[in-house]
C-alpha positions as CSV (number, residue, x, y, z in Angstrom):
1,M,112.7,62.5,99.4
2,N,113.0,66.3,99.7
3,A,115.6,68.2,97.7
4,T,117.7,70.8,99.5
5,T,119.6,73.8,98.2
6,G,122.6,75.6,99.6
7,G,120.5,78.5,100.9
8,G,118.7,76.3,103.3
9,A,115.4,76.2,101.3
10,T,113.7,72.9,101.0
11,T,111.0,71.6,98.7
12,G,108.1,69.3,99.5
13,G,105.5,69.3,102.2
14,G,107.6,71.3,104.7
15,A,108.9,74.1,102.4
16,T,110.8,76.8,104.1
17,A,112.8,79.8,102.9
18,G,115.7,81.5,104.6
19,D,116.3,80.8,108.2
20,G,113.5,78.4,108.7
21,E,110.8,81.0,107.6
22,P,107.9,79.3,105.7
23,A,107.8,80.0,102.0
24,A,104.3,81.4,102.3
25,G,105.5,83.9,105.0
26,I,105.1,84.3,108.7
27,R,101.5,83.9,109.9
28,A,99.8,87.2,111.1
29,S,98.5,87.4,114.7
30,D,95.3,89.2,115.8
31,A,97.4,91.9,117.4
32,E,99.2,92.6,114.1
33,R,95.8,92.7,112.2
34,D,94.6,95.2,114.8
35,A,97.7,97.3,114.4
36,T,97.2,97.4,110.7
37,L,93.6,98.5,111.1
38,E,94.8,101.3,113.4
39,R,97.2,102.5,110.8
40,L,94.5,102.4,108.1
41,S,92.1,104.3,110.3
42,A,94.7,107.0,111.1
43,A,95.6,107.4,107.4
44,T,91.9,107.8,106.6
45,G,91.5,110.5,109.3
46,D,94.5,112.2,107.8
47,G,93.0,112.3,104.3
48,R,95.4,109.8,102.8
49,L,92.8,107.2,102.0
50,T,89.2,107.6,100.8
51,L,86.5,105.9,102.8
52,E,86.1,103.3,100.1
53,E,89.8,102.6,100.0
54,F,89.7,102.2,103.8
55,S,86.8,99.8,103.5
56,Q,88.5,97.7,100.9
57,R,91.8,97.5,102.8
58,M,90.0,96.9,106.1
59,D,88.3,93.8,104.6
60,R,91.6,92.5,103.4
61,A,93.4,93.1,106.7
62,A,90.7,91.3,108.6
63,T,91.2,88.2,106.5
64,A,95.0,88.4,106.0
65,K,96.8,85.2,106.9
66,T,100.4,86.4,106.7
67,R,102.5,89.5,107.8
68,A,103.4,90.0,104.1
69,E,99.7,90.5,103.3
70,L,99.4,93.1,106.0
71,D,102.6,94.9,105.0
72,R,101.3,95.3,101.5
73,L,98.2,97.1,102.8
74,V,100.2,99.8,104.5
75,A,103.3,100.0,102.3
76,D,102.3,103.5,101.1
77,L,101.3,104.9,104.5
78,P,103.4,106.5,107.3
79,T,104.8,104.0,109.8
80,D,104.5,106.4,112.8
81,V,100.7,106.4,113.7
82,G,101.2,108.7,116.7
83,A,103.1,111.3,114.6
84,A,100.4,111.2,111.9
85,R,97.6,111.7,114.5
86,S,99.6,114.5,116.2
87,A,99.9,116.3,112.8
88,V,96.2,116.1,112.4
89,A,95.6,117.5,115.9
90,E,98.1,120.3,115.4
91,R,96.0,121.6,112.4
92,G,93.3,122.6,114.9
93,P,89.6,122.6,114.3
94,G,89.7,124.7,111.2
95,S,86.8,126.7,109.7
96,P,83.5,125.0,108.9
97,S,82.4,124.6,105.4
98,W,79.1,126.5,104.8
99,H,76.5,125.8,102.2
100,I,73.6,128.3,102.3
101,S,70.7,128.7,99.8
102,P,67.0,129.6,100.1
103,I,66.0,126.7,97.8
104,G,68.4,123.8,97.2
105,G,70.5,121.7,99.4
106,L,73.8,119.9,99.0
107,S,74.4,117.0,96.6
108,V,77.9,115.5,96.5
109,S,79.4,112.4,94.9
110,G,82.7,111.3,93.5
111,P,86.1,112.4,94.8
112,W,85.7,115.3,97.4
113,R,87.1,116.4,100.7
114,M,84.8,116.5,103.7
115,E,85.9,119.1,106.2
116,R,85.7,118.6,109.9
117,S,82.5,120.6,110.0
118,V,80.1,120.9,107.1
119,I,77.0,123.1,107.7
120,V,74.1,123.1,105.2
121,V,71.3,125.8,105.7
122,S,68.3,126.1,103.4
123,L,64.5,126.8,103.5
124,I,63.8,123.9,101.1
125,G,66.5,121.4,100.2
126,G,68.1,118.3,101.5
127,A,71.6,116.9,101.7
128,D,72.4,113.9,99.4
129,L,76.0,112.6,100.0
130,D,77.9,109.6,98.6
131,L,80.9,109.2,100.9
132,S,82.6,106.3,99.1
133,Q,85.3,108.5,97.5
134,A,85.4,111.1,100.1
135,Q,88.6,112.1,102.0
136,L,88.0,113.1,105.6
137,A,89.8,116.2,107.0
138,A,89.9,114.4,110.4
139,P,89.2,111.1,112.0
140,E,85.8,112.6,113.1
141,V,83.8,114.9,110.9
142,T,80.3,116.4,111.5
143,L,77.5,117.4,109.0
144,T,75.0,119.8,110.4
145,K,71.8,120.2,108.3
146,V,69.2,122.9,109.0
147,S,66.1,123.4,106.8
148,L,62.3,123.7,106.9
149,L,61.8,121.0,104.3
150,G,64.4,118.5,103.3
151,G,66.1,115.4,104.8
152,V,69.5,113.9,104.7
153,S,70.5,110.8,102.7
154,I,74.1,109.5,103.0
155,A,75.8,106.4,101.6
156,V,78.8,105.1,103.5
157,P,81.1,102.1,102.9
158,P,81.4,99.4,105.5
159,G,83.7,100.0,108.5
160,I,82.7,103.7,109.0
161,R,81.0,104.7,112.3
162,V,77.9,106.9,111.8
163,D,76.2,108.8,114.6
164,A,72.9,110.4,113.6
165,S,70.9,112.8,115.8
166,G,68.7,115.9,115.5
167,F,65.0,116.8,115.2
168,S,62.3,116.3,112.6
169,L,58.6,117.0,113.1
170,I,57.7,114.6,110.2
171,G,60.4,112.1,109.2
172,G,62.5,109.6,111.2
173,T,66.0,108.2,111.2
174,S,66.9,105.1,109.3
175,V,70.3,103.5,109.5
176,D,71.3,100.3,107.6
177,A,72.5,97.7,110.0
178,G,76.1,96.6,109.7
179,P,79.0,95.2,111.8
180,E,80.1,97.5,114.6
181,P,83.3,99.2,113.5
182,G,86.3,98.6,115.6
183,P,87.9,101.1,118.0
184,G,89.4,104.1,116.3
185,A,87.3,103.8,113.1
186,P,86.6,107.0,111.1
187,T,83.4,108.6,112.4
188,V,80.8,110.7,110.6
189,R,78.4,112.5,112.8
190,I,75.0,113.7,111.3
191,R,73.1,116.5,113.0
192,A,69.8,117.1,111.1
193,F,67.1,119.6,112.0
194,S,63.9,120.1,109.9
195,L,60.1,120.3,110.0
196,L,59.7,117.7,107.3
197,G,62.5,115.4,106.3
198,G,64.2,112.4,107.9
199,T,67.7,111.0,108.0
200,R,68.7,107.9,106.0
201,I,72.0,106.2,106.2
202,Y,72.8,103.5,103.6
203,R,75.7,101.1,103.8
204,G,77.3,99.4,100.8
205,G,80.4,97.8,99.4
206,P,82.9,99.3,96.9
207,A,81.3,101.2,94.0
208,S,82.2,98.4,91.6
209,Q,79.9,96.1,93.6
210,R,76.9,98.6,93.7
211,E,75.9,98.6,90.1
212,G,72.7,96.7,90.9
213,P,71.0,94.6,93.6
214,A,72.4,91.1,94.1
215,E,70.2,88.3,93.0
216,G,67.5,87.6,95.7
217,S,68.6,90.6,97.8
218,Q,66.7,93.8,98.6
219,L,67.0,96.9,96.4
220,D,70.5,98.4,96.3
221,W,71.0,101.6,98.2
222,R,70.7,103.9,95.1
223,S,67.3,102.3,94.2
224,R,66.1,102.7,97.8
225,R,67.0,106.4,97.7
226,R,65.0,106.8,94.5
227,A,62.1,104.9,96.0
228,D,62.2,107.1,99.1
229,R,62.1,110.3,97.1
230,H,59.3,108.9,94.9
231,E,57.3,108.0,98.0
232,W,57.8,111.4,99.5
233,R,56.6,113.1,96.3
234,A,53.6,110.9,96.1
235,Q,52.7,111.8,99.7
236,R,53.0,115.5,98.8
237,R,50.7,115.2,95.8
238,A,48.2,113.3,97.9
239,E,48.2,116.1,100.5
240,R,47.7,118.8,97.9
241,R,44.7,116.9,96.3
242,S,43.2,116.4,99.8
243,R,43.4,120.1,100.6
244,R,42.0,121.0,97.1
245,Y,38.8,119.0,97.7
246,R,38.0,119.9,101.2
């Protein structure tokens, strides 16, 4: 027998709360999950969430079973997505962020703000970026890298769209495979130009999950970056020895 209370709640297999609402909450629909992802993406493009925070909330939104779970993910974000995007558009393109040096590139990790356009120019030097804790100045940002010697290495959390292009006489483009981000996902565009030096994009989970490679998995992204640099240095030493004994 089920016990009842004056407020209309029942206990037992068919528990309800209030006016017939299940005690666990109203089930979320696919459309409501998509709307939540859109708000999360807009907030990321407005600089309210870091890319890692977006990735974490995106995963939780995709598996949320109730409206209450979705509401908790956006409780600290604006409710008007259109207004938020209009505010971003009204700021205009802004000035690019320049990093120029004869020798030495750009290495960034931890909390930082990535402007809509970041330009790195050097004779010798690469760009090594960890975007997990980055805040984007817009839903779409661009990194332009120009050098004689030096590639680009970027670590991005899941759910971020990355578009890589450019030119390198020696060195290709390597992008870790991952699920295709949904419409409106934050986008990072990479434009790399060099004589020697490729572009490598690494995908990974939250920082807390990247302390080391999982059992039976390939090397984690940090280890792979170190391995890439070690291989490149070994090739350079071999080339110098070859020229020396000609």
